[in-house]
N, CA, C and O atoms as CSV, one atom per row, in Angstrom:
chain,resi,resn,atom,element,x,y,z
A,1,MET,N,N,2.291,0.930,-11.473
A,1,MET,CA,C,1.130,0.644,-10.680
A,1,MET,C,C,0.614,1.952,-10.065
A,1,MET,O,O,1.412,2.778,-9.622
A,2,THR,N,N,-0.683,2.143,-10.034
A,2,THR,CA,C,-1.233,3.355,-9.463
A,2,THR,C,C,-1.447,3.221,-7.946
A,2,THR,O,O,-1.431,2.119,-7.398
A,3,LEU,N,N,-1.644,4.341,-7.298
A,3,LEU,CA,C,-1.912,4.318,-5.864
A,3,LEU,C,C,-3.144,3.478,-5.575
A,3,LEU,O,O,-3.141,2.664,-4.651
A,4,GLU,N,N,-4.179,3.665,-6.347
A,4,GLU,CA,C,-5.399,2.898,-6.152
A,4,GLU,C,C,-5.187,1.401,-6.317
A,4,GLU,O,O,-5.740,0.603,-5.560
A,5,GLU,N,N,-4.384,1.020,-7.309
A,5,GLU,CA,C,-4.097,-0.380,-7.536
A,5,GLU,C,C,-3.329,-0.997,-6.365
A,5,GLU,O,O,-3.636,-2.102,-5.918
A,6,VAL,N,N,-2.336,-0.268,-5.882
A,6,VAL,CA,C,-1.558,-0.762,-4.717
A,6,VAL,C,C,-2.480,-0.983,-3.527
A,6,VAL,O,O,-2.467,-2.051,-2.916
A,7,LEU,N,N,-3.268,0.012,-3.204
A,7,LEU,CA,C,-4.146,-0.070,-2.047
A,7,LEU,C,C,-5.209,-1.159,-2.199
A,7,LEU,O,O,-5.509,-1.880,-1.248
A,8,SER,N,N,-5.762,-1.267,-3.377
A,8,SER,CA,C,-6.762,-2.290,-3.643
A,8,SER,C,C,-6.180,-3.669,-3.442
A,8,SER,O,O,-6.826,-4.552,-2.877
A,9,GLN,N,N,-4.952,-3.852,-3.908
A,9,GLN,CA,C,-4.288,-5.152,-3.799
A,9,GLN,C,C,-3.933,-5.479,-2.319
A,9,GLN,O,O,-4.208,-6.581,-1.846
A,10,VAL,N,N,-3.341,-4.543,-1.624
A,10,VAL,CA,C,-2.903,-4.761,-0.245
A,10,VAL,C,C,-4.115,-4.895,0.686
A,10,VAL,O,O,-4.133,-5.760,1.561
A,11,LEU,N,N,-5.106,-4.057,0.502
A,11,LEU,CA,C,-6.254,-4.065,1.391
A,11,LEU,C,C,-7.321,-5.078,0.976
A,11,LEU,O,O,-8.327,-5.270,1.659
A,12,ARG,N,N,-7.071,-5.708,-0.145
A,12,ARG,CA,C,-7.993,-6.751,-0.648
A,12,ARG,C,C,-9.430,-6.219,-0.762
A,12,ARG,O,O,-10.390,-6.789,-0.243
A,13,CYS,N,N,-9.508,-5.087,-1.476
A,13,CYS,CA,C,-10.827,-4.491,-1.721
A,13,CYS,C,C,-10.908,-4.112,-3.192
A,13,CYS,O,O,-9.908,-4.127,-3.910
A,14,SER,N,N,-12.102,-3.776,-3.621
A,14,SER,CA,C,-12.294,-3.371,-4.981
A,14,SER,C,C,-11.635,-2.026,-5.213
A,14,SER,O,O,-11.639,-1.151,-4.347
A,15,ILE,N,N,-11.063,-1.880,-6.415
A,15,ILE,CA,C,-10.434,-0.611,-6.748
A,15,ILE,C,C,-11.436,0.524,-6.702
A,15,ILE,O,O,-11.068,1.669,-6.438
A,16,SER,N,N,-12.707,0.219,-6.957
A,16,SER,CA,C,-13.769,1.251,-6.910
A,16,SER,C,C,-14.013,1.713,-5.481
A,16,SER,O,O,-14.636,2.756,-5.283
A,17,ASP,N,N,-13.554,0.992,-4.497
A,17,ASP,CA,C,-13.712,1.383,-3.090
A,17,ASP,C,C,-12.609,2.298,-2.629
A,17,ASP,O,O,-12.643,2.772,-1.494
A,18,VAL,N,N,-11.625,2.564,-3.476
A,18,VAL,CA,C,-10.469,3.360,-3.103
A,18,VAL,C,C,-10.590,4.759,-3.692
A,18,VAL,O,O,-10.513,4.947,-4.906
A,19,ASN,N,N,-10.783,5.746,-2.801
A,19,ASN,CA,C,-10.845,7.151,-3.202
A,19,ASN,C,C,-10.202,7.972,-2.090
A,19,ASN,O,O,-9.768,7.403,-1.088
A,20,ASP,N,N,-10.130,9.292,-2.238
A,20,ASP,CA,C,-9.439,10.110,-1.256
A,20,ASP,C,C,-10.046,10.007,0.150
A,20,ASP,O,O,-9.356,10.284,1.132
A,21,ASP,N,N,-11.283,9.625,0.264
A,21,ASP,CA,C,-11.939,9.485,1.575
A,21,ASP,C,C,-11.712,8.118,2.216
A,21,ASP,O,O,-12.021,7.928,3.393
A,22,THR,N,N,-11.182,7.180,1.464
A,22,THR,CA,C,-10.912,5.835,1.999
A,22,THR,C,C,-9.820,5.955,3.078
A,22,THR,O,O,-8.783,6.585,2.874
A,23,SER,N,N,-10.096,5.329,4.228
A,23,SER,CA,C,-9.144,5.450,5.349
A,23,SER,C,C,-9.187,4.228,6.225
A,23,SER,O,O,-9.917,3.271,5.965
A,24,THR,N,N,-8.387,4.281,7.272
A,24,THR,CA,C,-8.377,3.212,8.260
A,24,THR,C,C,-9.727,3.076,8.933
A,24,THR,O,O,-10.017,2.026,9.506
A,25,ARG,N,N,-10.551,4.087,8.883
A,25,ARG,CA,C,-11.860,4.050,9.486
A,25,ARG,C,C,-12.950,3.472,8.561
A,25,ARG,O,O,-14.015,3.051,9.015
A,26,THR,N,N,-12.654,3.466,7.267
A,26,THR,CA,C,-13.700,3.019,6.326
A,26,THR,C,C,-13.443,1.640,5.733
A,26,THR,O,O,-14.352,1.028,5.172
A,27,ILE,N,N,-12.215,1.146,5.850
A,27,ILE,CA,C,-11.874,-0.198,5.321
A,27,ILE,C,C,-11.481,-1.049,6.500
A,27,ILE,O,O,-10.445,-0.810,7.121
A,28,ALA,N,N,-12.297,-2.048,6.823
A,28,ALA,CA,C,-12.064,-2.905,8.002
A,28,ALA,C,C,-10.695,-3.620,7.941
A,28,ALA,O,O,-10.058,-3.827,8.973
A,29,SER,N,N,-10.265,-3.983,6.765
A,29,SER,CA,C,-9.002,-4.724,6.652
A,29,SER,C,C,-7.782,-3.863,6.869
A,29,SER,O,O,-6.679,-4.393,7.000
A,30,TRP,N,N,-7.942,-2.534,6.912
A,30,TRP,CA,C,-6.813,-1.602,7.053
A,30,TRP,C,C,-6.497,-1.433,8.551
A,30,TRP,O,O,-6.758,-0.388,9.147
A,31,ASP,N,N,-5.928,-2.494,9.134
A,31,ASP,CA,C,-5.535,-2.442,10.547
A,31,ASP,C,C,-4.058,-2.086,10.615
A,31,ASP,O,O,-3.439,-1.777,9.597
A,32,SER,N,N,-3.492,-2.130,11.832
A,32,SER,CA,C,-2.123,-1.679,12.022
A,32,SER,C,C,-1.113,-2.544,11.265
A,32,SER,O,O,-0.137,-2.025,10.724
A,33,LEU,N,N,-1.338,-3.836,11.226
A,33,LEU,CA,C,-0.452,-4.731,10.483
A,33,LEU,C,C,-0.526,-4.459,8.995
A,33,LEU,O,O,0.490,-4.384,8.303
A,34,ARG,N,N,-1.775,-4.309,8.511
A,34,ARG,CA,C,-1.960,-4.052,7.070
A,34,ARG,C,C,-1.401,-2.663,6.689
A,34,ARG,O,O,-0.969,-2.442,5.558
A,35,HIS,N,N,-1.424,-1.747,7.656
A,35,HIS,CA,C,-0.878,-0.417,7.385
A,35,HIS,C,C,0.627,-0.518,7.064
A,35,HIS,O,O,1.125,0.161,6.166
A,36,ILE,N,N,1.325,-1.362,7.799
A,36,ILE,CA,C,2.755,-1.560,7.512
A,36,ILE,C,C,2.939,-2.121,6.120
A,36,ILE,O,O,3.860,-1.732,5.403
A,37,GLU,N,N,2.064,-3.038,5.737
A,37,GLU,CA,C,2.109,-3.605,4.372
A,37,GLU,C,C,1.858,-2.524,3.340
A,37,GLU,O,O,2.532,-2.465,2.311
A,38,VAL,N,N,0.872,-1.659,3.623
A,38,VAL,CA,C,0.541,-0.556,2.699
A,38,VAL,C,C,1.791,0.294,2.490
A,38,VAL,O,O,2.164,0.587,1.354
A,39,VAL,N,N,2.435,0.686,3.581
A,39,VAL,CA,C,3.620,1.563,3.488
A,39,VAL,C,C,4.719,0.873,2.713
A,39,VAL,O,O,5.336,1.485,1.841
A,40,MET,N,N,4.982,-0.398,3.012
A,40,MET,CA,C,6.064,-1.132,2.320
A,40,MET,C,C,5.784,-1.266,0.827
A,40,MET,O,O,6.693,-1.094,0.014
A,41,GLU,N,N,4.532,-1.572,0.448
A,41,GLU,CA,C,4.190,-1.713,-0.954
A,41,GLU,C,C,4.269,-0.372,-1.675
A,41,GLU,O,O,4.695,-0.313,-2.829
A,42,LEU,N,N,3.858,0.718,-0.998
A,42,LEU,CA,C,3.964,2.040,-1.617
A,42,LEU,C,C,5.427,2.421,-1.803
A,42,LEU,O,O,5.781,3.004,-2.828
A,43,GLU,N,N,6.282,2.106,-0.837
A,43,GLU,CA,C,7.693,2.398,-0.955
A,43,GLU,C,C,8.282,1.640,-2.185
A,43,GLU,O,O,9.044,2.203,-2.972
A,44,GLU,N,N,7.910,0.390,-2.312
A,44,GLU,CA,C,8.410,-0.395,-3.450
A,44,GLU,C,C,7.868,0.122,-4.782
A,44,GLU,O,O,8.619,0.264,-5.747
A,45,ALA,N,N,6.560,0.404,-4.834
A,45,ALA,CA,C,5.928,0.809,-6.080
A,45,ALA,C,C,6.444,2.166,-6.561
A,45,ALA,O,O,6.565,2.400,-7.763
A,46,PHE,N,N,6.746,3.060,-5.612
A,46,PHE,CA,C,7.110,4.411,-6.028
A,46,PHE,C,C,8.577,4.758,-5.743
A,46,PHE,O,O,8.993,5.902,-5.925
A,47,GLY,N,N,9.364,3.755,-5.289
A,47,GLY,CA,C,10.804,3.975,-5.088
A,47,GLY,C,C,11.121,4.991,-4.008
A,47,GLY,O,O,12.038,5.799,-4.158
A,48,LEU,N,N,10.369,4.953,-2.925
A,48,LEU,CA,C,10.562,5.905,-1.823
A,48,LEU,C,C,10.859,5.162,-0.512
A,48,LEU,O,O,10.677,3.950,-0.400
A,49,ALA,N,N,11.316,5.927,0.458
A,49,ALA,CA,C,11.431,5.412,1.821
A,49,ALA,C,C,10.808,6.473,2.727
A,49,ALA,O,O,11.350,7.570,2.865
A,50,PHE,N,N,9.698,6.156,3.330
A,50,PHE,CA,C,8.991,7.105,4.174
A,50,PHE,C,C,9.576,7.112,5.576
A,50,PHE,O,O,9.795,6.049,6.156
A,51,PRO,N,N,9.836,8.305,6.135
A,51,PRO,CA,C,10.256,8.375,7.541
A,51,PRO,C,C,9.098,7.859,8.428
A,51,PRO,O,O,7.938,7.995,8.039
A,52,PRO,N,N,9.377,7.284,9.582
A,52,PRO,CA,C,8.354,6.699,10.426
A,52,PRO,C,C,7.170,7.626,10.751
A,52,PRO,O,O,6.017,7.199,10.711
A,53,MET,N,N,7.457,8.875,11.069
A,53,MET,CA,C,6.364,9.828,11.400
A,53,MET,C,C,5.443,10.061,10.186
A,53,MET,O,O,4.226,10.171,10.336
A,54,GLN,N,N,6.025,10.134,9.016
A,54,GLN,CA,C,5.260,10.351,7.779
A,54,GLN,C,C,4.429,9.088,7.507
A,54,GLN,O,O,3.244,9.184,7.190
A,55,ALA,N,N,5.034,7.933,7.627
A,55,ALA,CA,C,4.326,6.682,7.382
A,55,ALA,C,C,3.130,6.531,8.347
A,55,ALA,O,O,2.047,6.104,7.945
A,56,ALA,N,N,3.341,6.878,9.579
A,56,ALA,CA,C,2.272,6.747,10.583
A,56,ALA,C,C,1.092,7.695,10.282
A,56,ALA,O,O,-0.046,7.393,10.641
A,57,ALA,N,N,1.352,8.811,9.642
A,57,ALA,CA,C,0.309,9.773,9.327
A,57,ALA,C,C,-0.478,9.438,8.083
A,57,ALA,O,O,-1.490,10.080,7.802
A,58,MET,N,N,-0.032,8.442,7.326
A,58,MET,CA,C,-0.688,8.101,6.054
A,58,MET,C,C,-1.874,7.153,6.290
A,58,MET,O,O,-1.835,5.986,5.901
A,59,THR,N,N,-2.923,7.673,6.932
A,59,THR,CA,C,-4.046,6.819,7.306
A,59,THR,C,C,-5.266,7.000,6.413
A,59,THR,O,O,-6.344,6.491,6.721
A,60,SER,N,N,-5.104,7.713,5.322
A,60,SER,CA,C,-6.186,7.808,4.343
A,60,SER,C,C,-5.542,7.945,2.955
A,60,SER,O,O,-4.363,8.274,2.824
A,61,VAL,N,N,-6.338,7.686,1.950
A,61,VAL,CA,C,-5.825,7.805,0.570
A,61,VAL,C,C,-5.436,9.223,0.288
A,61,VAL,O,O,-4.425,9.470,-0.369
A,62,GLY,N,N,-6.227,10.179,0.777
A,62,GLY,CA,C,-5.928,11.585,0.563
A,62,GLY,C,C,-4.598,11.971,1.194
A,62,GLY,O,O,-3.807,12.700,0.595
A,63,ALA,N,N,-4.357,11.486,2.391
A,63,ALA,CA,C,-3.075,11.765,3.096
A,63,ALA,C,C,-1.910,11.154,2.349
A,63,ALA,O,O,-0.857,11.778,2.220
A,64,ILE,N,N,-2.091,9.919,1.850
A,64,ILE,CA,C,-1.049,9.247,1.105
A,64,ILE,C,C,-0.757,10.013,-0.176
A,64,ILE,O,O,0.404,10.197,-0.544
A,65,ARG,N,N,-1.813,10.462,-0.860
A,65,ARG,CA,C,-1.633,11.195,-2.099
A,65,ARG,C,C,-0.843,12.498,-1.842
A,65,ARG,O,O,0.019,12.859,-2.643
A,66,ARG,N,N,-1.127,13.194,-0.748
A,66,ARG,CA,C,-0.400,14.417,-0.395
A,66,ARG,C,C,1.090,14.113,-0.134
A,66,ARG,O,O,1.964,14.857,-0.581
A,67,VAL,N,N,1.365,13.034,0.579
A,67,VAL,CA,C,2.774,12.660,0.857
A,67,VAL,C,C,3.481,12.339,-0.442
A,67,VAL,O,O,4.620,12.760,-0.641
A,68,LEU,N,N,2.835,11.605,-1.330
A,68,LEU,CA,C,3.449,11.270,-2.615
A,68,LEU,C,C,3.735,12.530,-3.407
A,68,LEU,O,O,4.797,12.661,-4.016
A,69,GLN,N,N,2.779,13.466,-3.400
A,69,GLN,CA,C,2.950,14.723,-4.129
A,69,GLN,C,C,4.101,15.544,-3.552
A,69,GLN,O,O,4.826,16.197,-4.303
A,70,GLN,N,N,4.281,15.522,-2.224
A,70,GLN,CA,C,5.384,16.215,-1.577
A,70,GLN,C,C,6.716,15.633,-1.995
A,70,GLN,O,O,7.744,16.308,-1.944
A,71,ASN,N,N,6.693,14.368,-2.410
A,71,ASN,CA,C,7.890,13.676,-2.878
A,71,ASN,C,C,8.007,13.716,-4.390
A,71,ASN,O,O,8.817,12.993,-4.971
A,72,GLY,N,N,7.204,14.556,-5.034
A,72,GLY,CA,C,7.308,14.748,-6.488
A,72,GLY,C,C,6.643,13.685,-7.323
A,72,GLY,O,O,6.960,13.528,-8.502
A,73,ILE,N,N,5.722,12.950,-6.724
A,73,ILE,CA,C,5.034,11.873,-7.460
A,73,ILE,C,C,3.546,12.257,-7.579
A,73,ILE,O,O,2.870,12.495,-6.578
A,74,GLU,N,N,3.074,12.309,-8.787
A,74,GLU,CA,C,1.654,12.554,-9.043
A,74,GLU,C,C,0.903,11.239,-8.898
A,74,GLU,O,O,1.136,10.290,-9.646
A,75,ALA,N,N,0.024,11.197,-7.951
A,75,ALA,CA,C,-0.707,9.942,-7.707
A,75,ALA,C,C,-2.215,10.198,-7.716
A,75,ALA,O,O,-3.000,9.268,-7.530
């Protein structure tokens, strides 16, 4: 599953709405509760466990992509 697919599914938005600029400010459904879901689904999809500080900072697709890349995952 791709990063865009995970986010589209969890945030219940079109995959075409998911790009590096997509963030908690641009998607109304991306609230604090949904953010926890995003982090959990990303951990499951990519076999990672994000430290709390890192998870809290993942508030945009671009930020998530950078974190994944830091963990050796091309997303």
